[in-house]
C-alpha positions as CSV (number, residue, x, y, z in Angstrom):
1,M,-56.6,-18.5,-11.6
2,R,-53.6,-17.6,-9.5
3,A,-50.6,-16.3,-11.4
4,A,-47.4,-18.3,-11.2
5,R,-45.3,-15.3,-10.5
6,P,-46.5,-11.9,-9.1
7,V,-45.8,-9.2,-11.7
8,K,-45.1,-5.6,-10.9
9,D,-47.0,-2.9,-12.8
10,L,-45.0,-0.6,-15.0
11,V,-44.7,2.8,-13.4
12,V,-43.4,5.6,-15.7
13,K,-42.1,8.5,-13.6
14,S,-38.9,10.3,-13.0
15,G,-36.4,8.3,-10.9
16,E,-38.1,4.9,-11.5
17,L,-36.1,1.9,-12.3
18,V,-37.3,0.1,-15.5
19,M,-36.0,-2.5,-18.0
20,C,-35.3,-1.4,-21.6
21,R,-34.0,-3.8,-24.2
22,S,-32.7,-6.2,-21.4
23,R,-30.8,-3.3,-19.7
24,L,-31.6,-1.8,-16.3
25,C,-32.4,1.9,-16.8
26,R,-33.6,4.9,-14.7
27,I,-36.2,7.3,-16.0
28,V,-34.8,10.9,-16.1
29,S,-37.9,12.7,-17.5
30,C,-41.1,12.0,-19.2
31,T,-42.3,14.5,-21.9
32,A,-44.7,12.3,-23.9
33,P,-45.5,8.5,-24.3
34,D,-43.0,8.5,-27.2
35,K,-40.5,10.8,-25.6
36,I,-39.1,9.3,-22.4
37,H,-35.5,10.2,-21.4
38,I,-33.7,7.3,-19.7
39,Q,-30.2,6.7,-18.4
40,I,-28.6,3.2,-18.6
41,E,-27.9,2.4,-15.0
42,G,-24.2,2.4,-14.1
43,T,-23.1,4.3,-17.2
44,S,-23.3,7.9,-18.6
45,E,-25.4,6.7,-21.6
46,Y,-28.7,8.5,-22.2
47,Q,-31.5,7.5,-24.6
48,W,-34.9,8.7,-25.8
49,V,-37.4,5.8,-26.0
50,G,-41.1,5.2,-26.1
51,V,-43.3,3.6,-23.5
52,G,-43.6,0.5,-25.6
53,D,-39.8,-0.1,-25.1
54,L,-40.1,-0.3,-21.3
55,S,-41.0,-3.1,-19.0
56,S,-41.2,-3.3,-15.2
57,Y,-38.3,-4.1,-13.0
58,N,-39.2,-6.3,-10.1
59,Q,-36.7,-5.1,-7.6
60,E,-38.4,-6.5,-4.5
61,V,-38.1,-10.2,-3.7
62,T,-41.6,-11.6,-3.8
63,E,-40.8,-15.3,-3.7
64,K,-38.6,-17.2,-1.4
65,K,-35.1,-17.6,-2.8
66,I,-33.6,-21.0,-2.4
67,R,-29.9,-21.7,-2.0
68,H,-29.5,-25.0,-3.9
69,V,-26.9,-27.5,-3.1
70,A,-24.1,-27.7,-5.7
71,S,-24.2,-31.5,-5.8
72,T,-23.0,-33.9,-8.5
73,D,-25.1,-36.8,-7.0
74,A,-26.7,-38.5,-10.0
75,A,-29.5,-40.0,-7.8
76,Q,-30.6,-36.5,-6.6
77,E,-30.5,-35.1,-10.1
78,A,-32.6,-38.0,-11.4
79,V,-35.2,-37.5,-8.7
80,A,-35.3,-33.7,-9.5
81,L,-35.8,-34.5,-13.2
82,Q,-38.7,-36.8,-12.4
83,W,-40.4,-34.1,-10.2
84,A,-39.9,-31.5,-13.0
85,K,-41.5,-33.8,-15.6
86,A,-44.5,-34.6,-13.3
87,L,-45.1,-31.0,-12.3
88,G,-44.6,-29.8,-15.9
89,A,-47.2,-32.2,-17.1
90,A,-49.6,-31.0,-14.5
91,L,-49.0,-27.4,-15.4
92,R,-49.6,-28.0,-19.1
93,A,-52.7,-30.1,-18.4
94,H,-54.4,-28.0,-15.7
95,G,-52.8,-24.6,-15.9
96,A,-51.2,-22.6,-13.0
97,R,-53.9,-23.8,-10.5
98,L,-53.0,-27.1,-8.7
99,S,-56.2,-28.9,-7.9
100,K,-56.6,-31.3,-4.9
101,R,-57.0,-34.3,-7.1
102,T,-53.8,-33.6,-9.1
103,C,-51.9,-32.9,-5.9
104,D,-53.0,-36.2,-4.4
105,E,-52.0,-38.1,-7.5
106,I,-48.5,-36.6,-7.5
107,A,-48.2,-37.2,-3.7
108,G,-49.1,-40.8,-4.2
109,K,-46.7,-41.2,-7.1
110,F,-43.7,-39.9,-5.1
111,D,-45.0,-41.2,-1.7
112,V,-44.9,-37.7,-0.1
113,S,-47.4,-35.5,1.7
114,A,-49.6,-33.0,-0.2
115,K,-47.8,-30.1,1.6
116,T,-44.6,-31.2,0.0
117,V,-46.2,-31.3,-3.4
118,R,-47.6,-27.8,-3.0
119,R,-44.2,-26.6,-1.9
120,R,-42.4,-28.1,-4.9
121,W,-45.2,-26.7,-7.1
122,R,-44.5,-23.2,-6.0
123,L,-40.8,-23.6,-6.6
124,Y,-41.5,-25.0,-10.1
125,C,-43.8,-22.2,-11.0
126,Y,-41.2,-19.7,-10.0
127,N,-38.3,-21.6,-11.8
128,P,-39.6,-24.2,-14.2
129,L,-36.3,-26.1,-14.4
130,P,-35.2,-29.4,-12.8
131,A,-32.7,-27.4,-10.7
132,S,-35.5,-25.9,-8.6
133,Q,-36.3,-29.4,-7.3
134,L,-32.8,-30.1,-5.9
135,P,-32.5,-30.1,-2.1
136,S,-31.6,-26.8,-0.6
137,L,-29.4,-25.7,2.3
138,P,-31.3,-25.2,5.6
139,G,-31.8,-21.8,7.1
140,P,-33.1,-18.5,5.8
141,S,-32.3,-17.4,2.3
142,P,-29.5,-14.8,1.6
143,K,-30.5,-11.2,2.4
144,A,-33.6,-12.4,4.2
145,R,-35.0,-9.9,6.7
146,L,-36.5,-11.6,9.7
147,L,-36.5,-8.6,12.2
148,P,-39.7,-6.7,12.8
149,P,-40.3,-3.7,10.5
150,L,-39.9,-1.3,13.4
151,V,-36.4,-2.6,14.2
152,E,-35.5,-2.5,10.5
153,S,-36.5,1.2,10.4
154,L,-34.5,1.9,13.5
155,I,-31.4,0.3,12.0
156,A,-31.8,2.2,8.8
157,A,-32.2,5.5,10.7
158,A,-29.0,4.8,12.7
159,I,-27.0,3.9,9.6
160,D,-28.1,7.2,7.9
161,E,-27.3,9.2,11.0
162,I,-24.1,7.7,12.3
163,Y,-22.5,5.7,9.4
164,L,-23.2,7.7,6.3
165,V,-21.2,10.8,7.4
166,R,-17.8,12.2,6.4
167,E,-16.5,11.4,9.9
168,A,-16.7,7.7,8.9
169,S,-17.9,6.2,12.2
170,S,-17.6,2.5,12.8
171,V,-20.2,-0.2,12.8
172,A,-19.9,-0.4,16.6
173,A,-21.0,3.2,16.8
174,V,-24.1,2.4,14.7
175,V,-24.9,-0.6,17.1
176,R,-24.7,1.7,20.1
177,R,-27.1,4.2,18.4
178,C,-29.4,1.3,17.5
179,A,-29.5,0.3,21.2
180,Q,-30.5,3.8,22.2
181,L,-33.3,4.0,19.6
182,S,-34.5,0.5,20.6
183,R,-34.6,1.4,24.3
184,D,-36.6,4.6,23.5
185,A,-39.0,2.6,21.3
186,G,-39.3,-0.3,23.9
187,V,-38.1,-3.1,21.6
188,A,-35.2,-5.4,21.7
189,A,-31.9,-4.1,20.4
190,P,-30.5,-5.8,17.2
191,S,-27.2,-7.7,17.4
192,Y,-23.9,-6.5,16.0
193,A,-24.1,-9.1,13.2
194,A,-27.6,-7.9,12.2
195,V,-26.5,-4.3,12.0
196,K,-23.3,-5.2,10.1
197,A,-25.4,-7.2,7.5
198,R,-27.7,-4.1,6.9
199,V,-24.6,-1.9,6.4
200,R,-23.1,-4.3,3.9
201,A,-26.4,-4.5,2.1
202,R,-26.3,-0.8,1.3
203,D,-25.2,0.4,-2.1
204,P,-21.3,0.5,-2.0
205,M,-21.2,3.7,-4.2
206,Q,-23.6,5.5,-1.9
207,L,-21.6,4.5,1.2
208,A,-18.3,5.7,-0.5
209,V,-19.9,9.0,-1.5
210,K,-21.3,9.8,1.9
211,R,-18.1,8.7,3.8
212,L,-15.3,9.7,1.5
213,G,-16.8,12.4,-0.7
214,S,-17.6,12.2,-4.4
215,H,-13.9,12.6,-5.5
216,E,-12.5,9.7,-3.5
217,A,-15.6,7.6,-4.0
218,R,-15.3,7.7,-7.8
219,A,-11.6,6.9,-7.6
220,K,-12.2,3.9,-5.4
221,Q,-15.7,2.6,-6.2
222,A,-16.7,3.7,-9.6
223,P,-16.2,1.2,-12.5
224,S,-12.9,1.5,-14.3
225,I,-13.3,-1.0,-17.1
226,R,-12.9,1.2,-20.2
227,G,-9.6,2.9,-21.2
228,L,-8.8,5.4,-23.9
229,D,-9.6,4.3,-27.4
230,T,-6.4,4.8,-29.4
231,S,-5.4,3.2,-32.7
232,S,-1.9,4.5,-33.3
233,P,1.2,5.8,-31.5
234,L,1.4,9.4,-30.4
235,E,-2.4,9.7,-30.8
236,V,-2.7,10.5,-27.1
237,V,0.1,11.3,-24.7
238,Q,-0.5,11.8,-21.0
239,I,1.7,14.1,-18.9
240,D,2.0,14.5,-15.1
241,H,4.3,15.7,-12.4
242,A,5.6,13.7,-9.4
243,V,8.2,13.9,-6.6
244,V,10.8,11.1,-6.9
245,D,10.8,8.9,-3.8
246,L,14.6,9.2,-3.4
247,M,17.0,11.4,-1.5
248,V,19.7,12.9,-3.8
249,V,23.2,14.1,-2.7
250,S,25.4,16.9,-3.8
251,P,28.0,15.9,-6.4
252,L,30.7,17.9,-4.5
253,T,30.1,17.3,-0.8
254,R,28.0,14.1,-1.0
255,Q,25.6,15.7,1.5
256,V,21.8,15.2,1.1
257,I,20.0,17.8,-1.0
258,G,16.5,16.4,-1.1
259,R,14.0,14.8,-3.5
260,P,13.8,16.0,-7.1
261,W,10.7,16.6,-9.2
262,I,10.0,14.8,-12.4
263,T,7.6,15.5,-15.3
264,L,6.8,12.4,-17.3
265,A,5.0,11.8,-20.7
266,I,3.7,8.4,-21.7
267,D,2.1,7.3,-25.0
268,V,-1.2,5.6,-24.4
269,F,-1.2,3.3,-27.4
270,T,2.3,1.8,-27.0
271,R,2.8,2.6,-23.3
272,C,6.3,4.0,-24.2
273,V,7.7,6.8,-22.1
274,V,8.2,9.4,-24.8
275,G,10.0,11.9,-22.6
276,Y,10.6,13.4,-19.2
277,Y,12.4,16.2,-17.3
278,M,13.9,16.1,-13.8
279,S,15.1,18.9,-11.6
280,F,14.9,20.3,-8.1
281,D,12.6,23.1,-9.2
282,P,8.9,22.7,-8.5
283,P,6.9,22.1,-11.7
284,D,6.4,25.2,-13.7
285,Q,5.8,26.2,-17.4
286,T,9.5,25.7,-18.2
287,S,9.3,22.1,-16.9
288,V,6.5,21.4,-19.3
289,A,8.3,23.0,-22.2
290,L,11.5,21.0,-21.6
291,T,9.4,17.8,-21.2
292,L,7.7,18.4,-24.5
293,E,11.1,19.2,-26.1
294,H,12.5,15.9,-24.8
295,S,9.4,14.0,-25.9
296,C,9.2,15.3,-29.5
297,L,12.8,15.5,-30.5
298,P,15.3,12.7,-31.2
299,K,17.4,11.9,-28.1
300,E,20.9,11.3,-29.4
301,R,22.3,14.7,-28.2
302,W,20.6,14.3,-24.9
303,L,22.1,10.8,-24.4
304,E,25.5,12.3,-25.2
305,S,25.0,15.0,-22.6
306,I,24.3,12.6,-19.8
307,G,27.1,10.2,-20.8
308,L,25.1,7.4,-22.3
309,D,26.0,8.0,-26.0
310,G,26.4,4.6,-27.7
311,K,25.4,2.7,-24.5
312,L,21.6,3.0,-24.8
313,K,19.0,3.1,-27.6
314,Y,16.2,5.5,-27.0
315,S,14.5,5.9,-30.4
316,I,11.1,7.2,-29.2
317,F,10.3,10.7,-30.6
318,G,7.7,12.5,-32.7
319,K,5.0,15.1,-32.4
320,M,1.9,13.9,-30.6
321,A,-1.6,14.5,-31.9
322,R,-3.2,15.1,-28.5
323,I,-2.0,15.8,-25.0
324,A,-4.0,14.8,-21.9
325,W,-3.0,16.3,-18.5
326,D,-4.7,17.5,-15.4
327,N,-5.9,21.0,-14.5
328,A,-2.8,22.2,-12.7
329,K,-1.8,25.8,-13.3
330,T,1.4,24.8,-15.1
331,F,-0.8,23.2,-17.9
332,K,-3.2,26.1,-18.3
333,T,-0.9,29.0,-19.3
334,K,-1.8,31.0,-22.5
335,A,1.7,30.6,-24.1
336,L,1.6,26.8,-23.6
337,L,-1.9,26.4,-25.1
338,A,-1.1,28.8,-27.9
339,Q,2.0,27.0,-28.9
340,C,0.1,23.6,-28.9
341,E,-2.5,25.2,-31.2
342,R,0.3,26.5,-33.5
343,Y,1.7,23.0,-34.0
344,G,-1.6,21.3,-34.3
345,I,-1.5,19.5,-30.9
346,E,-4.9,19.1,-29.4
347,V,-5.0,19.8,-25.6
348,R,-7.6,17.8,-23.7
349,P,-7.4,18.3,-19.9
350,R,-9.1,15.6,-17.8
351,P,-12.3,16.4,-16.0
352,V,-11.9,18.2,-12.7
353,R,-11.2,15.9,-9.7
354,R,-11.2,12.7,-11.9
355,P,-7.8,11.2,-11.3
356,H,-8.8,7.9,-13.0
357,Y,-8.9,9.7,-16.4
358,G,-5.1,9.8,-16.1
359,A,-4.7,6.1,-15.3
360,Y,-1.9,5.4,-17.7
361,I,0.5,8.0,-16.5
362,E,-0.5,7.5,-12.9
363,R,0.0,3.7,-13.2
364,Y,3.5,4.2,-14.8
365,I,4.5,6.7,-12.1
366,G,3.6,4.0,-9.6
367,T,5.7,1.4,-11.5
368,M,8.7,3.8,-11.7
369,M,8.5,4.6,-8.0
370,G,8.4,0.8,-7.3
371,A,11.8,0.5,-9.0
372,V,13.1,3.7,-7.2
373,H,12.2,2.0,-3.9
374,L,15.0,-0.5,-4.5
375,L,17.7,2.3,-4.6
376,P,19.7,3.3,-1.5
377,G,18.2,6.5,0.0
378,T,14.6,5.8,-1.0
379,T,11.9,7.4,1.1
380,F,9.3,4.8,0.0
381,S,5.7,5.9,-0.6
382,N,4.9,6.9,2.9
383,S,6.2,7.0,6.5
384,K,4.6,3.7,7.3
385,Q,6.4,1.8,4.6
386,R,9.6,3.7,5.4
387,G,9.5,2.8,9.1
388,D,13.0,3.3,10.6
389,Y,14.9,3.2,7.3
390,P,17.5,6.0,7.4
391,S,16.9,7.5,3.9
392,E,19.3,10.4,4.3
393,K,22.1,8.3,5.7
394,K,21.7,5.8,2.9
395,A,21.5,8.3,0.0
396,V,24.4,8.0,-2.5
397,L,23.1,9.1,-5.9
398,T,23.6,12.6,-7.4
399,I,21.0,14.1,-9.7
400,A,23.2,13.3,-12.7
401,E,23.7,9.7,-11.6
402,L,19.9,9.4,-11.0
403,E,19.2,10.7,-14.5
404,Q,21.5,8.0,-15.9
405,W,19.9,5.3,-13.9
406,L,16.4,6.6,-14.9
407,A,17.3,6.6,-18.6
408,L,18.6,3.0,-18.3
409,Q,15.5,2.0,-16.3
410,I,13.1,3.4,-18.8
411,A,14.7,2.7,-22.2
412,G,16.6,-0.4,-21.2
413,V,14.3,-2.2,-18.7
414,Y,10.8,-0.9,-19.0
415,H,10.6,-0.5,-22.8
416,N,11.9,-4.1,-23.2
417,S,9.6,-5.7,-20.5
418,P,6.4,-7.6,-21.5
419,H,3.3,-5.5,-20.7
420,S,0.0,-7.1,-19.7
421,G,-1.9,-4.2,-21.3
422,L,-0.2,-5.0,-24.6
423,G,-1.0,-8.7,-24.7
424,G,2.4,-9.7,-23.4
425,R,4.4,-7.6,-26.0
426,T,6.9,-5.0,-24.9
427,P,6.3,-1.3,-25.4
428,L,9.3,-1.1,-27.7
429,Q,7.9,-3.9,-29.9
430,V,4.6,-2.2,-30.2
431,W,6.3,1.1,-31.1
432,D,8.5,-0.5,-33.8
433,Q,5.7,-2.6,-35.2
434,S,3.5,0.5,-35.5
435,W,6.0,2.4,-37.6
436,S,6.8,-0.6,-39.9
437,S,4.8,-1.5,-43.0
438,E,3.8,-5.0,-44.2
439,Q,6.6,-4.8,-46.8
440,G,9.2,-4.2,-44.1
441,S,9.8,-0.5,-44.8
442,T,10.0,2.0,-41.9
443,R,7.9,5.1,-41.5
444,F,8.9,8.0,-39.3
445,P,6.6,9.8,-36.8
446,P,5.6,13.4,-37.4
447,M,8.7,15.4,-36.7
448,I,9.3,19.0,-35.5
449,G,10.7,21.2,-38.3
450,N,12.3,23.8,-36.2
451,P,13.3,22.4,-32.7
452,R,14.5,25.7,-31.3
453,D,11.3,27.6,-32.2
454,F,9.2,24.6,-30.9
455,T,10.9,24.7,-27.5
456,L,11.1,28.5,-27.1
457,G,7.4,28.9,-28.0
458,F,6.4,26.9,-24.9
459,L,8.3,29.1,-22.5
460,P,6.6,31.8,-20.5
461,A,6.0,35.0,-22.4
462,A,5.2,38.7,-21.8
463,N,4.3,41.5,-24.2
464,R,6.8,44.4,-24.1
465,R,7.4,47.6,-26.1
466,I,11.0,48.1,-27.2
467,G,12.5,51.5,-26.3
468,R,15.8,53.1,-26.7
469,A,17.0,51.2,-23.6
470,G,15.9,47.8,-25.1
471,I,13.6,45.4,-23.4
472,Q,12.6,45.8,-19.8
473,L,11.4,42.5,-18.1
474,H,11.2,41.7,-14.4
475,S,12.6,45.2,-13.9
476,L,15.8,44.1,-15.7
477,H,17.2,45.6,-18.9
478,Y,18.0,43.5,-22.0
479,W,19.8,44.9,-25.1
480,D,21.2,43.8,-28.3
481,P,22.0,45.7,-31.5
482,A,19.4,43.6,-33.3
483,L,16.7,45.5,-31.4
484,S,17.5,48.7,-33.3
485,P,14.8,48.3,-36.0
486,F,12.1,47.8,-33.3
487,I,12.8,50.9,-31.2
488,N,9.7,53.0,-30.6
489,D,7.7,51.1,-33.3
490,G,4.6,51.2,-31.1
491,I,4.1,47.5,-31.2
492,E,4.0,45.1,-28.2
493,H,6.3,42.3,-29.1
494,R,6.1,38.8,-27.5
495,V,9.2,38.1,-25.3
496,H,9.8,34.6,-24.0
497,Y,12.0,33.7,-21.1
498,S,13.2,30.7,-19.2
499,Q,12.4,30.5,-15.5
500,R,15.7,28.6,-15.0
501,D,17.9,31.3,-16.6
502,L,17.1,35.0,-16.9
503,S,20.5,36.0,-18.3
504,K,18.8,36.4,-21.7
505,V,15.4,36.5,-23.2
506,F,14.0,35.6,-26.6
507,L,12.2,38.2,-28.8
508,Y,9.7,36.8,-31.3
509,A,9.9,38.8,-34.5
510,A,9.2,38.0,-38.1
511,G,8.6,34.3,-37.4
512,D,11.9,33.8,-35.6
513,Y,13.4,34.2,-32.1
514,I,16.2,36.7,-31.4
515,D,18.4,36.1,-28.4
516,V,18.6,39.3,-26.3
517,P,21.1,39.1,-23.4
518,L,21.2,41.3,-20.3
519,L,22.6,44.8,-20.7
520,D,25.3,43.8,-18.2
521,R,26.8,40.8,-20.0
522,S,29.3,40.2,-17.2
523,R,26.6,38.6,-14.9
524,N,26.4,34.8,-14.4
525,P,23.1,33.0,-15.2
526,F,20.5,33.3,-12.5
527,S,16.9,32.0,-12.1
528,L,13.6,33.8,-11.6
529,C,13.3,32.1,-8.1
530,E,16.7,33.6,-7.1
531,L,15.6,37.1,-8.3
532,R,12.4,36.9,-6.3
533,D,14.2,35.7,-3.2
534,I,16.8,38.4,-3.2
535,R,14.1,41.1,-3.7
536,A,12.0,39.7,-0.9
537,H,15.1,39.6,1.3
538,M,16.0,43.2,0.6
539,K,12.3,44.2,1.2
540,E,12.4,42.6,4.6
541,Q,15.5,44.7,5.4
542,G,13.5,47.8,4.4
543,R,15.6,48.7,1.4
544,K,15.3,48.5,-2.4
545,A,18.0,48.1,-5.0
546,A,18.8,51.5,-6.5
547,S,20.3,50.0,-9.6
548,E,20.7,46.6,-11.3
549,S,24.3,46.5,-10.3
550,E,23.3,46.7,-6.7
551,L,20.8,44.0,-7.1
552,F,23.3,41.7,-8.8
553,D,25.9,42.4,-6.1
554,A,23.3,41.3,-3.5
555,L,22.6,38.2,-5.5
556,E,26.3,37.3,-5.6
557,R,26.6,37.8,-1.9
558,Q,23.6,35.6,-1.4
559,R,25.2,32.9,-3.4
560,E,28.4,33.1,-1.3
561,I,26.2,32.7,1.8
562,L,24.6,29.6,0.3
563,H,28.0,28.0,-0.5
564,Q,29.0,28.6,3.1
565,A,25.8,27.3,4.5
566,A,25.7,24.2,2.2
567,T,28.0,22.3,4.6
568,S,25.4,22.4,7.4
569,S,22.0,23.2,5.9
570,K,20.0,20.9,3.6
571,K,17.8,23.8,2.6
572,A,20.8,25.8,1.5
573,R,22.1,22.8,-0.5
574,R,18.8,22.4,-2.2
575,K,18.7,26.1,-3.2
576,L,22.3,25.7,-4.4
577,A,21.3,22.7,-6.6
578,R,18.6,24.8,-8.2
579,L,21.0,27.5,-9.5
580,P,21.7,27.5,-13.2
581,P,25.1,26.2,-14.2
582,V,27.7,28.9,-14.5
583,V,29.2,29.2,-18.0
584,P,32.9,29.7,-17.7
585,K,34.0,33.0,-19.4
586,A,36.7,32.9,-22.1
587,V,40.1,33.7,-20.7
588,R,41.8,36.5,-22.6
589,E,45.5,36.4,-23.2
590,E,47.3,39.3,-21.7
591,V,49.2,41.5,-24.1
592,D,52.9,42.3,-23.3
593,Y,53.3,45.9,-24.4
594,A,57.1,45.7,-23.8
595,E,57.6,43.7,-26.9
596,P,57.7,45.8,-30.2
597,A,54.8,45.5,-32.6
598,L,55.7,43.8,-35.8
599,P,54.0,44.9,-39.1
600,I,51.8,42.4,-40.9
601,P,53.7,40.9,-43.9
602,S,52.6,42.3,-47.2
603,S,52.0,38.7,-48.5
604,E,49.3,38.1,-46.0
605,G,47.4,41.2,-47.1
606,L,47.2,40.4,-50.7
607,V,43.7,39.7,-52.2
608,E,43.6,37.3,-55.1
């Protein structure tokens, strides 16, 4: 008896597609009949199964597929039901073989030819439902291949050679190559539509990998349906850097400086922006330290420093349990990782070249930039979007004004806007609800016990021995009387410093940090970038500073040149904006020695 459906034999070997518990799988290796290693297709899930758990996967089309008409005609449905009942009765009575007598009986009952009965019989055996008897659309079935096998092989070879390459050739180039191969083989060349249909029938992931590379292919074609599993706020915080799409002007001259950098931190569970840091300096370890400080500590003092005290509520703070960031150098320094370990913060970098693992922070950066694009002076996302918009001429905001606007945008607008990923709730609502009990009492997030130690521990560090001249770092000398107990103790002490201000360093000793200023306390604050620039400049001139005073004199002259050039050079204005703020020195009152000195009254010297 002829089978109703051709069945494919089960083949157990590496690379074969099989079915296991109603899931499509691929065999990875076969050790024994009860030790078969499989991978669930489309996932990274692996399992060990036995041969009894597997069944064949009939990948090839062995029967003609029919495109049924999506009709609501009751008459057609009634006829299809009658055919299904008649064919079903014949199948139950005589099995899968349709005899001539049964075929003639059914043909006479429905007044059709025997050929029609046999055609409907094949359809019913393949799909024993009334839907198989509905009328179908004319023409070949979808994905049908009507070209000769030789032409099909030529098209496949041309696609592999021309289309599946990093140069990303067009379909037209594949058609031209097919024409050449067909002419050499002496067959008719396929049409453009035929070649395009074969290209579209290829695996989209395979096309993306071959044409874009595995990195871009996973970012654009790989499934992205599962996010991070979090159950509480501050469980996972994602951090990343970005350049703000806005030209910023100088607060004094109102001339364009450039685009600032921003480092942002977002809580995955509540989607709240827990903190950020913005400056003209490229991202470095100090940027990360100040971002973590802003994220973990209460923000009342910061709001007061930017002029929004009492005008804005930004109650997001607390120590996170885990940090997720990419593999940039700024996130891989030893001091940064060691300080996270000290405070019980788990660091989990995302896999290399997998940007979709940072989807939450990347998505918010896109949202924030969308709001920035509405400001005067925006550069938009690219030159195509910008067009002929004069970004530099339209720029009006200073870095301080941009920071105020950004705080209002984040804490005032974004935190109070419904979020689709939170079921329509706002990030602030989810944050407040997470820290409120059923009885209405409020819990507090894990808080940093010593904010100063927390921040300084994230700064860059170097090990130094302390001599009679104090601490030597970056070829500069730092001294304070507090260093006296550590002179020549033979121990390498950890010294932290800020890349933004080298006017003092921080000695870690006995569980605390000691401020150690420069030996020459008359110098204004300066950055590590400034120090490197002036040394490189002096090296180009073929000279080297003989002393620290000569080096600082050259640095002051360089600043004077920057102030002069700031009126005409955007590069000079940008360098000037990166300089640390100058702390005004206390003005001492001059003593008039012409006046006689009066003795202190005896009553003021009495001790009770």
